[in-house]
KEFIZA-31067 format. One record per residue: residue in three letters; x, y, z of N, C-alpha, C in turn. Coordinates in pm, whole numbers, plus 50000, padded with zeros to 5 digits. Example, Ala and Ser with C-alpha at 12.3 -4.5 7.8 and 13.67 -1.06 7.14 Angstrom:
<sites>
ala513194943150780512304955050780513204967050780
ser512854977550708513674989450714512905000350787
</sites>
This chain:
<sites>
met500794986750010500105000749982500865015749999
arg500375016749923501205031349913500495038149989
thr501715052050102501475065450148501035072850117
thr499995082250145499445097950102500135107250164
gly500225121850121500515131150230499575134550313
val500205140650414499845146750527498365151150490
ala498065162050378496805169150358495875161850306
arg495605147750349494345142750294494225133850407
leu495425131050489495435126850611494225131950722
leu494825151750647493905156050757492565160150713
arg492045155450612490335162150603489545151850688
gly490005144150757488805133650845488665119750832
val488535114850929488695105050894486945097250830
asp486595091350772485435087050735485025074550756
thr483695071950806482675056350854482875046250738
gly482755034550813482835026950709484225019750637
ala484275010650534485705011850453486565024250428
gly485935038750415486605047550405487715049650551
gly486695048950646487015050950765488265038350819
ile488355028950776489105017550788490185024550717
arg490385023050573491225029450549492265036750578
ser491545044550595492295061450698493175059950781
met492165048650854492845043850976494445038650966
gln493905027650797495285022950772497005031550756
ile496015038750650496955048350594498155056850686
trp496875061450832498195068650951498575055651023
ser498385044451030499535040151091500295033250998
leu500475031650862501525030550799502505044750793
glu502145052150838502455067950813503305066050958
thr502875060651052503335065851195504835054651216
val504555047351151505815038351145507205043851070
val506735050950962507955057450897508285073751006
arg507245080251042507325092851144508245089451188
asn507875079651256508585077251399509975070851369
gly509935067851301511555057651222512405072251198
his511735077551102512305091051072512895099051217
met511695099351309512565110551413513785104151549
leu513425090251513515005079551580515805082751477
thr515855080051348517135080151258517655092451293
leu516785108551298517265118451317518025119851468
ser517215113951572517815111551676519395106851663
ser519465095451574520815088651539521745095851493
leu521325104651381522165114751283522595125551370
leu521855129751469522525142751502523665141551625
thr522935121551658524135114051771525655113451706
ser525325109351575526445108451495527505116651449
ala526635130451391527315138251342527905149251461
leu527105146651552527725159251716528815145151740
gly529175131851730529945128451793531225126951739
ala530765132351575531765130051484532765143451496
val532055157451548532545163851593533275165051729
tyr532415154851834533035153151984534725146951928
trp534725135951875536095128651818537115140751725
ala536415143751680537095155151609538105170151679
val536875168751743537485177751918538905172151960
ala538265160251996539315147152130540705149752043
ala540255143351855541615145251813542735153651823
his542225167351785543085179351809543355183851968
ser542515182652046543125178652217543775175052288
tyr543635161052255544515148852294545685141752189
thr546535132252239547675125352176546555118452083
thr547165110451989547105098351893546715088051954
glu547475085952076547945073852163546885072352278
ser546675082852295545835090452449544105085952384
leu543645091352290542715085852180542115071752163
gly543415067252138543555050452082542705042252222
arg543295046352313542805041352466541405048252500
asn541505058952467540595064552563538705057552478
tyr539295054752320537935052652278537595038152301
ser538755030952290538605020652353538145010752465
ala538475021552589537985018352726536305023252749
val535685034152604534645041552660533865028052539
ala534595019552445534255009852352533724998352494
ala535044996552607534434985852650533134990952780
met533224998852816531925009052838530745006052811
met531115006752658529295001852589529394988152632
leu529894978652592530224966552567529244961952732
leu529964965352846529534956752980528274967653001
ala528114979252963526384981252957525144974752874
gly525754973352779525364968752634525234950752730
val525924946052760525584926852858524554932352998
gly525474943653100524664945353259523144951953223
gln522374958653107521514968053074520324952253061
leu520624938753016520154922853011518884922752879
asn519554935752781518524936052662517104943752736
met516744952552819516204956252902515504965752768
thr516004970852700515974981952567514894977952496
asn515284966752439514334955452347512964950352425
val513434952152517511644945952623510784957552627
met511464970152693510894981452674510034985752550
ile510934985652475510124989252315508754976352224
arg509034963952291508304953752292506584957252386
phe506844954552509506154953252610505144970252644
thr506174980652657505804989452728504714995352621
pro504504996352483503275005152433501984998752512
gly501464985252535500404982652579500654980452704
ala501644985752790501584979952974500394988853019
gly500005002952977498825004853039498995008053207
his498395008453303498955010153425500515008753508
arg500764994253445501734985153456503314994953430
ser503265006253346504145007553291505165014753372
arg504625017253495505985023453619506115015253709
arg506115005053680505934990953787507694984353681
leu507034982353581507634978553428508804979553397
val509214996853414510015004553379511235008253506
ala510305003653648511555003053756512004993153763
ala511374978153741512294969053734513124967353668
ala512974970053543514184970853462514884976953481
tyr515324992053510516305000753573517274992753674
leu516294984753766516514980253902517924969653838
ala517164964453742518484947653662519084955153612
ala519014960853568520184968053500521014978053558
cys520924981153658522014989553761522744979753831
ser522104970853878522814961553968523794950153894
thr523274946853764524234937553715525144943153650
thr524954956753556525814967353476526974966053615
ala526664973953719527644974853869528014962353857
val527974951653908528784937953945529794935353785
leu529234939553688530184937253524531384945953519
ala531724961253591532114966553557533014966053660
val532744963553780533984964753885534724950653899
gly533634938253801534644927453773535514930753625
phe535454934053548536304939353438537324951053500
val536844958353574538494964253659539754957153671
leu538594947553806539834938153841540234931253773
leu539674926653612540374916653572541284920953416
ile541414935153421542074943353307543514937353270
pro544274934553380545814930553351545754913053290
ser544624913653276544554897253233543634897153086
val542344907853083541414905752927541984916752872
ser542684928152894542464937252824544044946152867
pro545604945652846546204954452920546424968652893
gly546094969752745546104980352700545214993252811
leu544184984852841543664991552955544064998653123
met545274992453094545624994853249545675012053329
phe546185017553245545365029653334544155034753394
leu543065023753378541575022253430542095017753597
arg543365015753585543165005553759543425016853826
his543675032653784543625041753924542415038953987
pro542235042054099541135037054209539865055654167
leu540365065754128539945079054109539005071453931
val539625067653857539435067053730538335052753722
ala538915045553806538315031653783536805033553838
gly536965043053945535175048453979534525054253890
gly535465064553826534815072753762534115061253601
phe535195049653571534495040453448533625035153514
val533195034453654531955021553703530555029353656
leu531235043653716529705053353707529105057053571
ala530265059553491529885059153347529175042153301
thr529605034953287528915023753263527845021553326
val527465024753505526125019853492525325030453445
gly525705040653488524465052953380524685051753230
tyr525385047853153525325046053022524475034953014
ala524485021453082523015015853123521495019253090
val522115024753213520285035153220519555044853114
phe521125051753029521135062352898520415052452816
val520745037052766520115031452643519025028652703
leu518765025152791517575014952828516495025152822
gln516585040052894515815046952834515095052252734
asp516255050052658515435055052503514335047252464
gly514725033952499513625019652476512855021952525
val512265027852641510915032652690510485045252650
leu511335053852584511085064152527510115060352396
thr511075050952326510415045652186509115039052205
gly509225029852290507775023752373506815031952338
leu506825038652387505615049652485505405061352362
arg505915062252264505645067552122506305082852110
arg507895084652196508235097452204509215099452144
pro509495095952022510635099051949511295113551927
gly510205119251978511075131551954511785134452087
trp511215128952195512155131352339513445127352303
val513545113152243515215107752245516115115352148
val515055121952101516065133652022516625143752111
leu515755148752202516365159152257517115153352353
glu516765144452395517525135252523518995137552475
asn518955128152303520795127452261521515141052273
leu520855150152206521265164552176521505168452296
val520925169952389521565175252507522955171552525
phe522925153552544524135142652575524955150952495
ala525025149852374525955151552269526535168252314
val525835176752348526255188452322526965185652464
val526545187852561527235183952721528685174952703
lys528885166952628530225158652605530975167452548
ile530685174352417531505184852360531955192852410
gly531445198752499531535212052580532805205152706
leu532725190152742533435186652903534525183052804
val534715175852721536055170052682536675181952623
val536725190652624537205205652618537825211752693
val536565212752783537265215352935538025205753018
leu538345191952957538635183953090539665183153007
ala540565186252918541985185252830542785185152879
phe543125194353055543445186553110544095181553188
leu543275167953186543615154553215543765149653130
ala545035149753050545105145752950544835126952890
ala545075120453032544825111152996543675102953049
thr542685108453111541035102453090540605111453082
gly540735123253023539565135253006538435130152888
ile539005123752829537725115652773536775109152769
leu537495100152887536475091252979535535099453059
trp536205107753110535625116053222534765129453145
ser534955129253036533575138552928532405130752923
trp532515113352891531395106152910530415106453049
ala531225102053179530645105753299529755113953312
leu530605122753284529515132653316528085138853302
ser528655133753135527465141453082526185124453033
val526605118753080525165106053106524475110653231
val525175110453318524525118253457523455128453438
val524265139353345523325147353298521955144553238
ala522395137053137520925130653063520235122153148
ile520785112753183519905108653244518715109853387
ala519395127053435518585128253577517715135753511
leu518145146353344516745150353319515735144353243
thr515995130453176515035121853075513885116553241
asn514975115053306514115105453428512815113953509
ile513085126953531512345134353562511255140553497
leu511395137953361510065141053286509425125653272
leu509965111853287509695100053250508825096453351
phe509065097053455507975094453583507525104953624
gly507515112853639507215128553681505425128253580
arg506135122953480504915136053342504255116353221
phe505275114453150504595105753081504695090053094
leu504865084653200504235074053249503505072153348
pro502925087353400501575090253442500425088653359
arg501035100153271500095100953164499615086553093
arg500735082953062500005072153028499465054153077
ala499665058153223498345048053277496845054053295
asp496875070053282495855074353281495285071953185
ala495975073253038495485073152906494935060552887
met495065051352937495075036152832493685034352948
pro492995026652846491695021852912492185004752963
asp491355000253028491594983553113491594976553020
asp490364975852919490414969152837491634964952697
arg492554978852680493224979752592494584977752668
val494474973452810495974972352844496304959352787
asp497594954352741498064940452716498694933952811
thr497904917052813498214916952950498974907152983
ser499414904852818501084894752819502484903952859
arg503164894952925503864902952988505574896552956
pro506574901752941507714898752917508454885252982
thr508384870452950508414859853052510124852953032
arg510624857053087511564846053139512094840752995
ser511594833252952511884826952784512534839052643
tyr511044844552715511274857252566512874864352602
val512714869752765513804876852823515114871852811
ile515684859252811516624851352823516774848152664
ala516304842452550516234841152445516544856552376
asp516074865752380516354881952345517744883052371
tyr518044886852515519364885952590520494877952536
leu520434870852468521484861352422521424866452239
ala520194870152181520654874852019521284887352063
ala521044898152184521324907352199522934903452209
leu523334898252266525274897552341525644892352219
cys524894882552121525394884651991526174893751937
trp525234904951895525394913851822526764925551920
leu526534923852029527224935152132528594930752112
gly528324916352112530404910152117530824911651955
ala529854915151919530664912251710530954929051674
thr529894939251747530254946751747531074960151822
val530554960951965531374970052031532824966252097
ser533094952152088534384949252102535134947952010
leu535094953851890535974952151788537034965151818
pro536914977851874538154988251889538814983552001
ile538704972152099539314963652168539684953852067
ile539304946852004540124935351931541114937351812
val541214954851774542064961851702543244968951790
leu543114969551891543704978751984544864967852037
asp544654952652070545104944552090546094938452034
arg545684936751906546284931251757547284942551710
leu546824951951674547884955851564548054977151678
gly547634977051764548014988751875547175000051871
ala547605010551957546755021551993546395027951878
arg547515033951775547205039651639546265035251574
gln546235023251503545595017351472544235016251504
ala543735014251614542555008651723542045030051676
ala542845037151695542395051251718541535057051526
tyr542825048351392542035048651314540965042951247
phe541215032151315539605022551316538605022751354
ser538725034451493537595039151572536655046251480
leu537355055251444536565066551399536335062451234
ala536595056851151535755054451053535035044451114
trp534805031451166533985024851216532455035351262
leu533045041651285532165053651412530845060351307
val531675064451191530845069951088530075060551018
ala530695050050955529925045250893528775032451024
phe528955033151095527775027851165526385033551203
ser526715050051167525495056851137524345049151121
leu524935045650980524045033250885523305021950957
phe524025016951002523265005651066521925009851186
leu522425022851264521635029751342520045032351295
leu520475037351166519195034851068518395025951082
asn518935017051007518345006051013517624996351169
thr518384995351264518004994351403516675003051431
asn516535016251381515765026051457514165026051366
met514725021151264513555020151196512585003651162
gly514024995751267513434983051341512054982951464
ala513274994751516512244998751683511025001551617
ser511135007151540509605017451513508605008051469
leu509184999251383508264987851338507754974551420
ile508484967751530507864963851680507304972251735
val507424987651777505804995551867504734993551758
glu504624994651631503854997351552503204978451528
ala504034974451524503394961451480502724952251605
ala503174959851789502854958151919501524964551904
asn501434977751839500274987651872498644979951795
asp499294975051646498374969751574498604960451462
pro499074949851534499494935051532498764930751372
ser497544941551313496904934351156497584941551066
arg498734952851046499624959450993500514951250958
ile500914943751006502394936651086503224937150903
val502614929850834503264928250673503714943050612
ala502274947050610502444962150532503584972250615
his503284968850754504464976950799505824973950775
cys506284953550758507004954450747507674958650554
arg507114956650479507074962550354507294972150343
leu506874981750394507424997550391508174998850414
val508964995350578510204998450636510944994850516
leu511214980150457511994976150402512744986150311
arg511274987650198511365001450079512105011550110
his511075015450212511725030650280513145031850284
thr513935021350389514845027750438516025020950316
ala515875009750244517015011150146516575019550068
ala515675030850000516295041449959517415050850003
leu516435057450186517555064150266518765054450244
leu519105041750285520305038150300521825041050124
leu521015041150043521435038849904521955055549886
cys521215066549945521535078049924523045080350027
gly522665074450161524035078550267525065069650213
ile524355057150157526195049350102526935056449999
ala525975064849933526655070949775527455083549855
val527195087049940528075095750013528995092550068
leu529015079850161530265077250267531015074550166
cys530685068150081531595057149944532575069349889
ala531985079849847531965091749750533505098649827
ala532885101749954533445112150007533825112950119
ala534625091850163535325090450259536525097150294
pro537365099150186538475106850271538565121850336
ile537805128650214536745141350288536675140650425
ile535835132450475534805128450571536075126850705
leu536835120150678537775113950772539145124750772
arg539405133750672540145141850699539925155950798
val538825152150842538225163350955539405161351075
phe539535147551100540135143151195541535142751229
gly542045143751076543615143551093543675133150923
pro544405140850849544995132750743545315118650735
asp546185110750838546305098950852545205090850897
tyr544165096150916542745091850957542145087350801
ala542315092750701542145097150629542325081450516
arg543905089550537544745076950463544555063450487
tyr544385061050655544455045550653542745039950690
gly542085047650741540565049450706539415050950605
ala539815052150461538915050950398538395039650316
asn539105033050343538565020850298537725010850378
leu538215009250467537125003950610535815013850587
leu535835027050557534305029350592533725032750494
arg534235028850317533635024650257532815006550218
leu533864997950319533114983550224532214985250370
ala532294989350514531394990550586530034995350605
ala529665006850473528705015350478528435006550402
leu528624995550275528214989650186527954980950240
ser528174978250358527814967050454526564967850536
ala526054979350557524894984250596523504980550518
leu523634979350354522714975450293522444960150306
pro522614953250295521804939550324521584936050470
asn522084947650565521764942850679520384949650702
ile519814954750628518104959950583517094946450644
val517704938750553516824921450587516904917850742
val518364917250728519174909450912517774913650996
val517854933050989517314936151134515394931251081
ala515464936250983513974935450933512804917251005
ala514164907150978513714894651028514144892551148
val514674897451244514564898651384513714904651438
ser513014915851374512134923151417510604917851454
met510734914451337509864903851348509664891451433
cys510784885251401511104877451539510534878851663
arg510764893151704510424897351805509174898651838
val508374904551760507104908351745505934894751767
arg506594883951687506204870451681506354858451749
arg507494864751860508074856751967508334842851876
arg509374845551805509734833551696511154832151764
leu511724827751842513044827551971513834824551909
arg514054813451932514474802551830515404808651730
leu514564815051653515134821551536515594833051538
leu515174837151624515914850551626517244849251717
val517424847551803519194838251829520074830751704
gly518824822451625519834821351534520304826051441
ile519644837251427520074848951304521174853551323
leu520674864051477522184871551525523384865751557
ala522764848351577524214839151623525014841151522
gly524384834951428525154830151272525594845251238
val525034855751192525544866351145527054872051204
cys526664874151354527574879251417528944868751472
thr528944861751466529584848051433530674848451336
leu529764850451219530734847051074531274857351067
ala530904870851122531314881751073532684886151210
thr532584880051322533964879251412534784872851347
val534064862151288535694847151253536584854751131
leu535664862751068536164869950900537544880250982
ser536614885451066537304900851081538684891151153
tyr538784883951245539604877951291540884874451194
ala540234870551091541394861850977541724873150875
leu540674879550895541204893650744542444906150839
leu542124905550990542814917251010544094915450976
pro545234904651012546724904051008547174902150829
val545784899850744546084901650569545804918850518
met544874921850559544164935850543544194950550627
gly544754944150707544384956250843543304959350909
ile542824970850920541754973450971540834973750841
thr541084976050737540224973950598539634962150609
gly540304950050671539724935150622538604933850769
val538124942550854536814944150922536104942450835
gly536134959650757535104963450631534874949550555
ala535644945350510535804932850408534694923150462
ala535044916650607534424903350694532534910150689
trp532684924550751531184928050772530464927050655
leu530974933950515530354933850365530004916050364
leu530954906450339530574893850327529764886150436
ser529234891950529528514881050651527194889450649
gln527544899250621525654904550656525174900050492
ala526274902950347524844896050258524924886250235
ala526064875950309525474861050307524374862150392
ala524264869050500522874861250569521434869350504
ala522064883150480520544882650398519884879350291
ala521244870550184520884864050071519574849850170
val520484841950229519594831650322518724837350343
leu518334850650435516934855750511516204853950392
trp516464859050288515644864750177514794858050114
trp515714845050088515144836150035514164820750104
arg514894826950239513764815850361512514824550395
arg512424834850374512014851750408510014841550464
ala509644831250420508234826050478508354823750620
asn509774820650617509734814850793509834830450930
trp510204838450858510124854150938509154863450886
leu508654864550741507904876650728506344866550677
pro504994869050804503884858250727503324863850609
gly502554855450517502284860350418501474874350451
pro500534878850312499504891850361498174880150349
</sites>
């Protein structure tokens, strides 16, 4: 079904078949509109993230940037593992939770914070064995800041899922904008802390972002959601233990294949190559965030209106593909120019990685669509199988190609693995995409 303009939607809702058609059009418009808002948030975050790392590249030494970026990657990995994938659980179950919303969110926060704190402390204690390049995190004050930043980042990611499930994508944009702007200001102010200023800028900006957002969430948005939803529309289904465990295992596969890459490059190729890799990967990964955001919007709308699941999925596939082709063309053509913002060496060593990683985002559309459909339909074994398969293949190929191609090998590995997964999933699409 093709979407129509906003003017047609504003003429009013007819009764009978015309009214049903108008409601269906509005539903299709909503999945795209909310996806666009989430994508705008990611684009702003990526753009301001590029500004942040450009400022950091000119304010800190290359070795310091490489170590700090790897520390930030470790922080994101631990937060992703520690939040128990509650972000996707919130996206899937808050749309219909009604009066249970506050209790559901509070329980998710408690589980995420406690688990992440334990993991962060354990990581700091085990650094000499697991990542000797991050020994600077063993200083007591720096270790405390790292644990604080990791727990805060887990909440930061989780609250995005809550806002998305509540159909508040505009606030996701604002929250990420505040976080990015504060972080840029702090990385300049804290430049006198040459070894740890980058890490502290993340820790303090996370505290600001989660404080402001949760005042609004618990003081305004969640109470209004509870009052506005009639009891007969409340979804009585709950996130079961089997659902949470399966979704968590799938999320761990994705985290292990993405966030751990800078740490792998740091340990195998050194701090300078880790810096070149990290910033090129950061730019390319913005396209993967587009896919993820459109998939999140698809889950929310499918939870609100299961009857339109096929139309929503097909629209998201077509729409995201068109946007991605434009983004890939720009990144492939302008890769050296974009990376030269960070310095000439970043352009020299990272341009081919950026091109290959950007191309790999195109087949990833099919992977994300299949994963989103599995979450909506609770196809748990297939969900885990998809992400475990594609992430294992990407990681194995990255290890194999790093010694041969350098950091460019990671881009080649991701392109090959995503293309292979997409081909298989499209061939067997009846397993995850229901018929019309």
